[in-house]
The first five atom37 places (N, CA, C, CB, O) and aatype in JSON, in Angstrom:
{
  "aatype": [12, 2, 1, 14, 15, 15, 1, 0, 16, 7, 5, 10, 10, 10, 13, 13, 4, 10, 7, 12, 9, 7, 15, 10, 13, 0, 10, 16, 7, 10, 1, 5, 13, 13, 19, 6, 14, 10, 0, 16, 16, 16, 15, 2, 19, 9, 17, 13, 10, 10, 5, 19, 15, 14, 10, 10, 0, 19, 9, 14, 7, 12, 10, 1, 18, 2, 18, 1, 0, 4, 13, 10, 0, 9, 10, 19, 0, 0, 10, 18, 13, 19, 8, 7, 19, 10, 10, 0, 19, 7, 6, 14, 12, 1, 16, 10, 7, 10, 17, 6, 19, 7, 13, 0, 10, 10, 10, 9, 10, 7, 15, 16, 18, 10, 19, 1, 7, 9, 1, 0, 0, 7, 7, 3],
  "atom_mask": [
    [1, 1, 1, 1, 1],
    [1, 1, 1, 1, 1],
    [1, 1, 1, 1, 1],
    [1, 1, 1, 1, 1],
    [1, 1, 1, 1, 1],
    [1, 1, 1, 1, 1],
    [1, 1, 1, 1, 1],
    [1, 1, 1, 1, 1],
    [1, 1, 1, 1, 1],
    [1, 1, 1, 0, 1],
    [1, 1, 1, 1, 1],
    [1, 1, 1, 1, 1],
    [1, 1, 1, 1, 1],
    [1, 1, 1, 1, 1],
    [1, 1, 1, 1, 1],
    [1, 1, 1, 1, 1],
    [1, 1, 1, 1, 1],
    [1, 1, 1, 1, 1],
    [1, 1, 1, 0, 1],
    [1, 1, 1, 1, 1],
    [1, 1, 1, 1, 1],
    [1, 1, 1, 0, 1],
    [1, 1, 1, 1, 1],
    [1, 1, 1, 1, 1],
    [1, 1, 1, 1, 1],
    [1, 1, 1, 1, 1],
    [1, 1, 1, 1, 1],
    [1, 1, 1, 1, 1],
    [1, 1, 1, 0, 1],
    [1, 1, 1, 1, 1],
    [1, 1, 1, 1, 1],
    [1, 1, 1, 1, 1],
    [1, 1, 1, 1, 1],
    [1, 1, 1, 1, 1],
    [1, 1, 1, 1, 1],
    [1, 1, 1, 1, 1],
    [1, 1, 1, 1, 1],
    [1, 1, 1, 1, 1],
    [1, 1, 1, 1, 1],
    [1, 1, 1, 1, 1],
    [1, 1, 1, 1, 1],
    [1, 1, 1, 1, 1],
    [1, 1, 1, 1, 1],
    [1, 1, 1, 1, 1],
    [1, 1, 1, 1, 1],
    [1, 1, 1, 1, 1],
    [1, 1, 1, 1, 1],
    [1, 1, 1, 1, 1],
    [1, 1, 1, 1, 1],
    [1, 1, 1, 1, 1],
    [1, 1, 1, 1, 1],
    [1, 1, 1, 1, 1],
    [1, 1, 1, 1, 1],
    [1, 1, 1, 1, 1],
    [1, 1, 1, 1, 1],
    [1, 1, 1, 1, 1],
    [1, 1, 1, 1, 1],
    [1, 1, 1, 1, 1],
    [1, 1, 1, 1, 1],
    [1, 1, 1, 1, 1],
    [1, 1, 1, 0, 1],
    [1, 1, 1, 1, 1],
    [1, 1, 1, 1, 1],
    [1, 1, 1, 1, 1],
    [1, 1, 1, 1, 1],
    [1, 1, 1, 1, 1],
    [1, 1, 1, 1, 1],
    [1, 1, 1, 1, 1],
    [1, 1, 1, 1, 1],
    [1, 1, 1, 1, 1],
    [1, 1, 1, 1, 1],
    [1, 1, 1, 1, 1],
    [1, 1, 1, 1, 1],
    [1, 1, 1, 1, 1],
    [1, 1, 1, 1, 1],
    [1, 1, 1, 1, 1],
    [1, 1, 1, 1, 1],
    [1, 1, 1, 1, 1],
    [1, 1, 1, 1, 1],
    [1, 1, 1, 1, 1],
    [1, 1, 1, 1, 1],
    [1, 1, 1, 1, 1],
    [1, 1, 1, 1, 1],
    [1, 1, 1, 0, 1],
    [1, 1, 1, 1, 1],
    [1, 1, 1, 1, 1],
    [1, 1, 1, 1, 1],
    [1, 1, 1, 1, 1],
    [1, 1, 1, 1, 1],
    [1, 1, 1, 0, 1],
    [1, 1, 1, 1, 1],
    [1, 1, 1, 1, 1],
    [1, 1, 1, 1, 1],
    [1, 1, 1, 1, 1],
    [1, 1, 1, 1, 1],
    [1, 1, 1, 1, 1],
    [1, 1, 1, 0, 1],
    [1, 1, 1, 1, 1],
    [1, 1, 1, 1, 1],
    [1, 1, 1, 1, 1],
    [1, 1, 1, 1, 1],
    [1, 1, 1, 0, 1],
    [1, 1, 1, 1, 1],
    [1, 1, 1, 1, 1],
    [1, 1, 1, 1, 1],
    [1, 1, 1, 1, 1],
    [1, 1, 1, 1, 1],
    [1, 1, 1, 1, 1],
    [1, 1, 1, 1, 1],
    [1, 1, 1, 0, 1],
    [1, 1, 1, 1, 1],
    [1, 1, 1, 1, 1],
    [1, 1, 1, 1, 1],
    [1, 1, 1, 1, 1],
    [1, 1, 1, 1, 1],
    [1, 1, 1, 1, 1],
    [1, 1, 1, 0, 1],
    [1, 1, 1, 1, 1],
    [1, 1, 1, 1, 1],
    [1, 1, 1, 1, 1],
    [1, 1, 1, 1, 1],
    [1, 1, 1, 0, 1],
    [1, 1, 1, 0, 1],
    [1, 1, 1, 1, 1]
  ],
  "atom_positions": [
    [[-25.57, 102.28, 56.68], [-25.47, 102.31, 55.46], [-26.49, 101.95, 54.58], [-24.59, 101.76, 55.24], [-26.86, 100.78, 54.45]],
    [[-26.99, 102.98, 53.91], [-27.76, 103.11, 52.8], [-26.89, 103.86, 51.91], [-29.1, 103.74, 53.07], [-25.99, 104.7, 51.78]],
    [[-27.63, 103.12, 51.42], [-26.78, 102.7, 49.11], [-27.63, 102.84, 48.22], [-26.24, 100.8, 48.41], [-28.65, 102.16, 48.27]],
    [[-27.47, 103.54, 47.43], [-28.83, 103.76, 46.3], [-28.51, 103.48, 45.55], [-29.51, 104.84, 45.88], [-27.46, 103.51, 44.9]],
    [[-30.02, 102.92, 45.48], [-31.3, 102.3, 45.23], [-30.89, 101.15, 44.51], [-32.34, 103.17, 44.47], [-31.37, 100.03, 44.58]],
    [[-29.57, 101.71, 43.54], [-29.46, 100.56, 42.42], [-28.08, 99.57, 42.72], [-29.3, 101.36, 40.78], [-27.39, 99.44, 41.7]],
    [[-27.61, 98.93, 43.82], [-26.09, 98.65, 43.87], [-25.31, 99.32, 43.41], [-25.7, 97.7, 43.42], [-24.73, 100.31, 43.85]],
    [[-25.18, 98.24, 41.45], [-24.4, 98.1, 40.75], [-24.43, 100.11, 40.61], [-24.77, 96.84, 39.52], [-23.78, 100.77, 41.43]],
    [[-24.91, 100.52, 39.97], [-24.8, 102.12, 40.15], [-24.47, 102.67, 40.74], [-25.4, 102.74, 40.2], [-23.73, 103.54, 40.27]],
    [[-24.7, 102.68, 42.21], [-24.37, 103.14, 43.13], [-22.68, 103.36, 43.19], [0.0, 0.0, 0.0], [-22.16, 104.44, 43.48]],
    [[-21.88, 102.03, 42.84], [-20.72, 101.52, 42.59], [-20.1, 102.06, 42.14], [-20.6, 100.73, 42.15], [-19.03, 102.47, 42.6]],
    [[-20.56, 102.25, 41.06], [-19.9, 101.88, 39.26], [-20.11, 104.31, 40.45], [-21.69, 100.58, 36.72], [-19.34, 104.94, 41.17]],
    [[-20.82, 104.46, 40.16], [-20.56, 106.46, 40.59], [-19.9, 107.21, 41.34], [-21.46, 107.15, 41.08], [-19.67, 108.42, 41.37]],
    [[-19.32, 105.34, 42.6], [-18.16, 106.4, 44.0], [-17.43, 105.44, 43.06], [-18.08, 106.28, 46.41], [-16.76, 106.44, 42.8]],
    [[-16.87, 104.42, 42.23], [-15.34, 104.21, 41.45], [-15.82, 105.79, 40.71], [-15.02, 102.37, 40.06], [-15.71, 106.48, 41.72]],
    [[-16.05, 106.28, 40.16], [-15.72, 107.01, 38.99], [-15.41, 108.39, 40.43], [-17.23, 107.16, 37.41], [-14.25, 108.79, 40.56]],
    [[-16.55, 108.97, 41.39], [-15.76, 109.45, 41.12], [-14.51, 109.71, 42.02], [-16.28, 110.18, 40.72], [-13.67, 110.61, 42.0]],
    [[-14.69, 108.52, 42.87], [-12.99, 108.26, 43.29], [-12.43, 108.17, 42.83], [-12.42, 107.58, 43.78], [-11.31, 108.05, 43.32]],
    [[-12.62, 108.1, 41.23], [-11.58, 108.1, 39.48], [-10.91, 109.62, 40.09], [0.0, 0.0, 0.0], [-9.82, 109.93, 40.57]],
    [[-12.09, 110.31, 39.79], [-11.87, 112.41, 39.87], [-11.04, 112.42, 41.37], [-14.03, 113.76, 40.12], [-9.96, 112.76, 41.86]],
    [[-12.05, 111.95, 41.65], [-10.33, 112.84, 43.51], [-9.23, 111.77, 43.33], [-11.02, 112.57, 46.3], [-8.46, 111.95, 44.27]],
    [[-8.83, 110.83, 42.65], [-7.33, 111.08, 43.19], [-6.34, 111.32, 41.55], [0.0, 0.0, 0.0], [-5.16, 111.11, 41.29]],
    [[-7.63, 111.9, 40.59], [-6.66, 112.36, 38.44], [-6.91, 113.71, 39.92], [-8.05, 112.42, 35.58], [-5.73, 114.04, 40.04]],
    [[-7.47, 114.32, 40.69], [-7.14, 115.85, 41.4], [-6.15, 115.62, 42.57], [-8.63, 116.66, 42.11], [-5.76, 116.67, 43.07]],
    [[-5.85, 114.95, 42.88], [-4.98, 114.63, 44.42], [-3.83, 114.09, 43.47], [-5.77, 113.24, 45.88], [-2.7, 114.54, 43.61]],
    [[-4.1, 113.08, 42.47], [-2.2, 113.0, 40.73], [-1.66, 114.61, 39.98], [-3.08, 111.8, 38.33], [-0.47, 114.83, 39.76]],
    [[-3.15, 115.93, 39.58], [-2.62, 116.64, 38.81], [-1.71, 117.57, 40.0], [-3.72, 117.32, 37.82], [-0.55, 117.91, 39.78]],
    [[-2.65, 118.01, 41.63], [-2.31, 118.45, 42.28], [0.09, 118.24, 42.41], [-3.53, 117.92, 43.24], [1.19, 118.78, 42.47]],
    [[-0.4, 117.52, 42.37], [0.94, 116.78, 43.3], [1.9, 116.73, 41.0], [0.0, 0.0, 0.0], [1.23, 117.62, 40.48]],
    [[2.03, 116.65, 40.84], [2.42, 116.59, 39.44], [2.7, 118.71, 39.95], [0.77, 115.75, 37.88], [3.56, 119.23, 40.66]],
    [[1.56, 119.3, 39.2], [2.1, 120.85, 39.39], [2.94, 121.19, 40.85], [0.68, 121.92, 39.35], [3.97, 121.87, 40.9]],
    [[2.31, 120.62, 41.91], [3.53, 120.32, 42.99], [4.99, 120.58, 42.76], [3.56, 118.94, 43.29], [5.62, 121.64, 42.72]],
    [[5.39, 119.22, 42.6], [6.56, 118.8, 42.58], [7.09, 118.75, 41.52], [6.68, 117.87, 43.04], [8.19, 118.19, 41.59]],
    [[6.85, 119.05, 40.63], [7.24, 119.0, 38.52], [7.41, 120.47, 38.38], [5.55, 118.35, 37.05], [8.37, 121.16, 38.75]],
    [[6.17, 120.87, 37.73], [5.84, 121.79, 37.04], [6.18, 123.29, 38.34], [4.17, 121.38, 36.41], [7.06, 124.13, 38.19]],
    [[5.59, 123.26, 39.05], [5.9, 124.67, 40.06], [6.47, 124.26, 40.85], [4.88, 125.49, 40.76], [5.52, 124.38, 41.62]],
    [[7.43, 123.72, 41.63], [7.79, 123.54, 42.77], [8.72, 124.78, 43.81], [8.43, 122.37, 42.51], [9.39, 125.72, 43.38]],
    [[8.48, 124.41, 45.2], [8.68, 125.76, 46.11], [10.03, 125.25, 46.11], [7.79, 126.09, 47.76], [10.57, 124.4, 45.39]],
    [[10.6, 126.18, 47.37], [12.04, 126.7, 47.16], [12.28, 125.11, 47.87], [12.69, 128.48, 48.06], [13.12, 124.64, 47.1]],
    [[12.12, 124.5, 48.47], [12.77, 122.91, 49.77], [12.05, 122.25, 49.65], [12.92, 122.88, 51.5], [11.09, 122.72, 49.03]],
    [[11.93, 121.18, 49.96], [10.54, 119.84, 49.72], [10.21, 119.21, 50.81], [10.86, 118.48, 48.72], [10.01, 118.0, 50.73]],
    [[10.05, 120.09, 52.52], [9.83, 120.73, 52.81], [8.45, 121.01, 52.7], [10.54, 121.19, 52.57], [7.48, 120.33, 53.04]],
    [[8.54, 122.46, 51.99], [7.56, 123.21, 51.94], [6.47, 122.3, 50.73], [8.15, 124.77, 51.59], [5.27, 122.08, 50.56]],
    [[8.11, 121.94, 49.94], [6.51, 121.56, 48.2], [5.71, 120.94, 49.5], [6.95, 119.66, 46.11], [4.76, 121.64, 49.85]],
    [[5.98, 119.47, 50.42], [5.55, 119.11, 50.41], [4.62, 119.11, 52.14], [6.17, 118.47, 49.67], [4.42, 118.1, 52.82]],
    [[4.22, 120.47, 52.47], [3.6, 120.78, 53.88], [2.77, 121.79, 53.08], [4.67, 121.39, 55.33], [2.21, 122.66, 53.75]],
    [[2.56, 121.82, 51.56], [2.23, 122.71, 50.76], [0.64, 121.81, 49.86], [3.79, 123.14, 49.79], [-0.53, 122.17, 49.75]],
    [[1.3, 120.72, 49.44], [0.73, 120.33, 48.81], [-0.72, 119.09, 49.65], [1.83, 119.98, 47.91], [-1.85, 118.63, 49.48]],
    [[0.48, 119.12, 50.57], [-0.86, 117.99, 52.62], [-1.85, 119.4, 52.29], [0.4, 118.01, 55.71], [-2.86, 119.17, 51.62]],
    [[-1.62, 120.77, 52.7], [-2.54, 121.2, 52.53], [-3.69, 121.38, 51.06], [-2.08, 122.03, 53.04], [-4.92, 121.41, 50.96]],
    [[-3.18, 121.43, 50.61], [-3.93, 121.97, 49.46], [-4.64, 120.19, 48.95], [-2.62, 123.0, 48.07], [-5.39, 120.3, 47.98]],
    [[-4.53, 119.11, 49.31], [-5.31, 118.1, 49.19], [-5.63, 117.64, 50.22], [-4.93, 117.28, 48.55], [-5.46, 116.42, 50.28]],
    [[-6.34, 118.42, 51.71], [-6.32, 117.55, 52.68], [-8.41, 118.07, 52.4], [-5.02, 117.96, 54.45], [-8.56, 117.98, 53.62]],
    [[-9.37, 118.33, 52.06], [-10.23, 118.14, 51.01], [-9.87, 117.73, 50.55], [-10.73, 118.71, 50.42], [-8.65, 117.88, 50.65]],
    [[-10.28, 116.8, 49.57], [-9.71, 115.89, 48.34], [-9.89, 114.51, 49.42], [-7.73, 116.34, 47.6], [-10.65, 113.55, 49.29]],
    [[-8.85, 114.84, 50.58], [-8.83, 113.53, 51.68], [-9.59, 113.45, 52.35], [-7.94, 113.33, 52.52], [-10.05, 112.31, 52.44]],
    [[-10.09, 114.28, 53.03], [-11.39, 114.42, 53.38], [-12.92, 113.73, 53.73], [-11.46, 114.9, 52.74], [-13.68, 113.29, 54.59]],
    [[-12.67, 114.07, 52.2], [-14.0, 113.28, 51.97], [-13.95, 111.97, 51.54], [-14.8, 113.87, 51.03], [-15.01, 111.51, 51.13]],
    [[-12.69, 111.05, 51.54], [-12.72, 109.59, 50.37], [-13.56, 108.71, 51.63], [-10.61, 108.64, 49.73], [-14.33, 107.81, 51.29]],
    [[-13.36, 109.02, 53.09], [-13.81, 107.93, 54.28], [-16.13, 108.04, 54.5], [-12.61, 108.8, 56.33], [-17.02, 107.19, 54.56]],
    [[-16.09, 109.19, 54.53], [-16.94, 108.56, 54.53], [-18.69, 108.51, 52.61], [0.0, 0.0, 0.0], [-19.85, 108.16, 52.4]],
    [[-17.47, 109.14, 51.9], [-17.78, 108.78, 50.47], [-17.79, 106.92, 50.82], [-16.34, 109.51, 49.14], [-18.96, 106.52, 50.81]],
    [[-17.17, 106.23, 51.0], [-16.77, 105.03, 50.83], [-18.71, 104.79, 51.85], [-14.76, 104.53, 51.59], [-19.86, 104.42, 51.65]],
    [[-18.3, 105.04, 52.32], [-19.15, 104.7, 53.69], [-20.77, 105.03, 53.03], [-18.63, 105.96, 55.31], [-21.58, 104.38, 53.68]],
    [[-21.2, 105.54, 52.34], [-21.75, 106.78, 51.43], [-23.26, 107.21, 52.48], [-22.24, 106.11, 49.4], [-24.47, 107.03, 52.67]],
    [[-22.1, 107.84, 52.9], [-22.75, 108.89, 53.87], [-23.14, 110.75, 52.62], [-21.08, 109.17, 55.56], [-22.74, 111.43, 51.68]],
    [[-24.18, 110.58, 53.68], [-24.55, 111.67, 52.15], [-24.36, 113.36, 51.67], [-26.08, 111.66, 52.03], [-24.49, 114.05, 50.66]],
    [[-23.87, 113.54, 53.42], [-23.04, 114.32, 53.51], [-21.94, 114.49, 53.15], [-22.99, 114.43, 54.17], [-21.5, 115.45, 52.53]],
    [[-21.32, 113.4, 53.57], [-20.08, 113.48, 52.73], [-19.24, 113.58, 50.99], [-19.81, 112.63, 53.16], [-18.18, 113.88, 50.44]],
    [[-20.73, 113.04, 50.7], [-20.6, 113.35, 48.64], [-21.17, 115.46, 48.49], [-22.71, 111.69, 47.29], [-21.01, 116.43, 47.75]],
    [[-21.98, 114.95, 50.02], [-22.62, 116.26, 49.42], [-21.0, 117.72, 49.87], [-24.69, 116.6, 50.61], [-20.85, 118.88, 49.47]],
    [[-20.44, 117.13, 50.5], [-18.93, 118.22, 50.91], [-18.72, 117.67, 49.5], [-17.43, 117.85, 52.52], [-19.57, 118.01, 48.67]],
    [[-17.98, 117.09, 49.2], [-17.63, 116.16, 47.14], [-17.09, 117.22, 46.27], [-19.48, 115.53, 45.91], [-16.17, 117.48, 45.5]],
    [[-18.35, 117.78, 46.94], [-19.78, 118.24, 45.07], [-18.82, 119.96, 45.72], [-23.17, 118.09, 45.34], [-18.47, 120.69, 44.79]],
    [[-18.5, 120.42, 47.04], [-18.21, 122.14, 47.49], [-16.89, 121.72, 47.51], [-18.89, 123.0, 49.12], [-16.26, 122.73, 47.83]],
    [[-15.72, 120.34, 47.28], [-14.35, 120.7, 47.27], [-14.75, 121.22, 45.38], [-12.97, 119.12, 47.8], [-14.79, 122.19, 44.63]],
    [[-14.96, 119.75, 45.43], [-14.82, 120.05, 43.46], [-15.29, 121.64, 42.91], [-16.2, 118.77, 42.43], [-14.68, 122.27, 42.06]],
    [[-15.95, 121.88, 43.28], [-16.26, 123.52, 43.38], [-15.09, 124.68, 43.7], [-17.3, 123.71, 44.59], [-15.03, 125.73, 43.06]],
    [[-13.98, 124.25, 45.01], [-13.17, 124.97, 45.21], [-11.76, 124.61, 43.94], [-12.98, 124.81, 46.77], [-10.96, 125.37, 43.4]],
    [[-11.98, 123.05, 43.82], [-10.94, 123.04, 42.31], [-11.45, 123.52, 41.29], [-10.51, 121.71, 41.71], [-10.89, 124.56, 40.92]],
    [[-12.0, 123.3, 40.89], [-12.56, 124.11, 39.34], [-12.28, 125.65, 39.59], [-14.52, 123.91, 38.96], [-12.47, 126.24, 38.52]],
    [[-11.94, 126.44, 40.53], [-12.23, 127.91, 40.72], [-10.8, 128.38, 40.9], [-13.26, 128.31, 42.04], [-10.54, 129.56, 40.66]],
    [[-9.57, 127.27, 41.42], [-8.68, 127.3, 40.9], [-8.57, 126.86, 39.56], [-8.08, 126.9, 41.56], [-8.77, 127.63, 38.63]],
    [[-8.26, 125.63, 39.4], [-8.41, 125.39, 37.79], [-8.92, 126.58, 36.36], [0.0, 0.0, 0.0], [-8.72, 126.43, 35.16]],
    [[-9.55, 127.59, 37.01], [-10.12, 129.0, 36.12], [-9.52, 129.51, 35.94], [-10.87, 129.9, 36.38], [-9.24, 130.12, 34.91]],
    [[-8.62, 129.4, 37.89], [-7.46, 131.24, 37.64], [-6.0, 129.67, 37.08], [-6.75, 132.96, 40.43], [-5.41, 129.07, 36.18]],
    [[-6.03, 129.7, 37.3], [-4.18, 128.65, 36.01], [-4.85, 128.25, 34.23], [-3.56, 125.84, 37.08], [-4.13, 127.72, 33.39]],
    [[-6.21, 128.61, 33.99], [-5.81, 128.8, 32.79], [-6.54, 129.77, 32.17], [-5.8, 127.74, 32.15], [-7.26, 129.79, 31.17]],
    [[-6.05, 130.83, 33.27], [-6.49, 131.91, 32.57], [-5.51, 132.64, 31.71], [-7.02, 132.74, 33.44], [-5.75, 133.46, 30.83]],
    [[-3.92, 132.02, 32.3], [-2.76, 132.62, 32.25], [-2.45, 131.67, 31.2], [0.0, 0.0, 0.0], [-3.23, 130.76, 30.93]],
    [[-0.98, 131.9, 30.41], [-0.56, 131.05, 29.48], [-0.13, 130.19, 30.33], [0.33, 131.47, 28.48], [-0.81, 129.27, 30.77]],
    [[1.27, 130.47, 30.69], [1.93, 128.78, 31.38], [0.81, 128.22, 32.21], [3.49, 128.9, 32.63], [-0.12, 128.69, 31.56]],
    [[0.54, 127.89, 32.69], [-0.41, 127.11, 33.03], [-1.69, 126.2, 32.42], [-0.73, 127.75, 33.64], [-1.99, 125.06, 32.78]],
    [[-2.16, 126.78, 31.7], [-3.4, 126.49, 30.86], [-3.23, 125.01, 30.65], [-3.5, 127.36, 29.4], [-4.25, 124.69, 31.25]],
    [[-2.92, 124.32, 30.42], [-3.3, 123.18, 30.7], [-3.38, 122.54, 31.68], [-2.94, 122.66, 30.25], [-4.39, 121.85, 31.73]],
    [[-2.92, 122.49, 32.25], [-2.8, 121.88, 34.08], [-4.05, 122.96, 34.53], [-0.75, 122.3, 35.24], [-4.59, 122.7, 35.6]],
    [[-4.44, 123.9, 33.94], [-5.42, 124.16, 34.74], [-6.93, 124.03, 33.67], [0.0, 0.0, 0.0], [-7.92, 124.55, 34.18]],
    [[-7.06, 123.62, 32.77], [-8.35, 122.43, 32.27], [-8.21, 121.48, 32.11], [-8.98, 122.42, 31.26], [-8.79, 120.62, 31.44]],
    [[-7.27, 121.5, 32.82], [-7.46, 119.74, 32.86], [-8.19, 119.57, 34.15], [-5.85, 118.71, 32.91], [-9.37, 119.21, 34.19]],
    [[-7.38, 119.87, 35.31], [-8.47, 120.55, 36.91], [-9.96, 121.06, 36.17], [-7.52, 122.51, 37.97], [-10.94, 120.36, 36.43]],
    [[-10.11, 121.83, 35.58], [-11.04, 122.22, 36.15], [-12.07, 121.22, 35.35], [-11.15, 123.74, 36.12], [-13.22, 121.02, 35.76]],
    [[-11.49, 120.6, 34.11], [-12.61, 118.41, 34.02], [-12.76, 117.84, 35.04], [0.0, 0.0, 0.0], [-13.79, 117.17, 35.12]],
    [[-12.13, 117.83, 35.86], [-11.77, 116.49, 36.71], [-12.51, 117.49, 38.01], [-9.66, 115.83, 36.86], [-12.89, 117.07, 39.11]],
    [[-12.56, 118.64, 37.6], [-13.84, 118.92, 39.0], [-15.14, 119.2, 38.56], [-13.56, 120.31, 40.03], [-15.91, 119.62, 39.43]],
    [[-15.6, 119.06, 37.38], [-16.51, 118.96, 36.98], [-16.53, 117.8, 37.23], [-16.73, 119.38, 36.02], [-16.52, 117.6, 38.44]],
    [[-16.57, 116.61, 36.41], [-16.43, 115.29, 35.9], [-17.33, 114.64, 37.91], [-14.12, 114.79, 35.26], [-18.27, 113.92, 38.26]],
    [[-16.28, 115.46, 38.6], [-16.68, 115.24, 40.28], [-17.76, 115.97, 40.74], [-15.57, 115.67, 41.29], [-18.72, 115.36, 41.21]],
    [[-17.75, 116.96, 40.7], [-19.53, 117.72, 40.71], [-20.5, 117.0, 40.37], [-19.86, 118.9, 39.71], [-21.4, 116.83, 41.18]],
    [[-20.57, 116.26, 38.81], [-21.81, 115.37, 38.05], [-21.62, 114.39, 38.94], [-21.73, 114.85, 36.33], [-22.52, 114.13, 39.74]],
    [[-20.47, 113.71, 38.95], [-20.84, 112.04, 39.79], [-20.85, 112.25, 41.4], [0.0, 0.0, 0.0], [-21.45, 111.49, 42.16]],
    [[-20.21, 113.22, 41.75], [-21.6, 113.59, 43.16], [-22.12, 113.84, 43.19], [-21.9, 114.08, 44.03], [-22.31, 114.09, 44.38]],
    [[-23.43, 114.32, 42.29], [-25.15, 115.34, 42.47], [-25.13, 114.19, 42.51], [-26.28, 116.5, 41.41], [-24.98, 113.88, 43.7]],
    [[-25.23, 112.69, 41.46], [-25.63, 111.42, 40.79], [-25.87, 110.46, 42.11], [-24.37, 110.81, 39.65], [-26.84, 109.86, 42.57]],
    [[-24.29, 110.65, 42.53], [-24.75, 109.24, 43.7], [-25.0, 109.64, 45.11], [-23.44, 108.01, 43.92], [-25.05, 108.8, 46.01]],
    [[-25.18, 111.09, 45.36], [-26.07, 112.32, 46.26], [-27.82, 112.03, 46.33], [-25.84, 114.07, 45.33], [-28.61, 112.35, 47.22]],
    [[-28.09, 111.18, 44.83], [-29.44, 111.61, 44.9], [-29.75, 110.53, 44.63], [-30.0, 112.66, 44.16], [-30.95, 110.31, 44.45]],
    [[-28.85, 109.54, 44.51], [-29.45, 107.87, 44.78], [-29.06, 108.0, 46.12], [0.0, 0.0, 0.0], [-29.65, 107.1, 46.72]],
    [[-28.39, 108.65, 46.91], [-28.11, 108.14, 48.22], [-29.73, 108.38, 49.04], [-26.64, 109.1, 48.97], [-30.38, 107.76, 49.88]],
    [[-29.88, 109.49, 48.34], [-31.85, 110.22, 49.71], [-32.79, 109.81, 48.68], [-32.36, 112.78, 50.17], [-34.0, 109.81, 48.88]],
    [[-32.28, 109.48, 47.62], [-33.23, 108.46, 46.92], [-33.89, 107.03, 47.89], [-32.26, 107.85, 45.58], [-34.99, 106.6, 48.23]],
    [[-32.5, 106.69, 48.04], [-32.33, 105.51, 48.93], [-33.05, 105.68, 49.89], [-31.11, 105.22, 49.39], [-33.96, 104.85, 49.93]],
    [[-33.04, 106.68, 51.02], [-33.45, 106.67, 52.0], [-32.11, 107.57, 53.1], [0.0, 0.0, 0.0], [-32.46, 108.42, 53.91]],
    [[-30.51, 107.14, 52.89], [-30.31, 107.57, 53.7], [-29.64, 109.7, 53.17], [0.0, 0.0, 0.0], [-29.65, 110.44, 52.18]],
    [[-29.12, 109.72, 54.84], [-29.2, 110.65, 54.74], [-27.27, 111.74, 54.72], [-30.33, 110.7, 55.79], [-27.26, 112.96, 54.6]]
  ]
}
């Protein structure tokens, strides 16, 4: 387990990234279940799990300070960024779209610095 060169900085970055993942998770749930729900509860749950599965997939690797998982978190955040921009263009979901863009950008930023720290510490 290779950690970033400064242990406290690496833990703070990891905490920040996990917070942004949690924020995207919560925002997706809010939109899916309360703002724009589908016809049935089953379809809501299935669609929600499909939407958040990329976020859930990178968490175990990030907790192990895995370089590839942190890099994949950047790619996943890019998907949420694009989705947030598409929501922000339309009037009814503009606020949620802008929040999604903000959380995705912060996750990209935090994960980028986490990847740099892991690579500097000799992680793979």
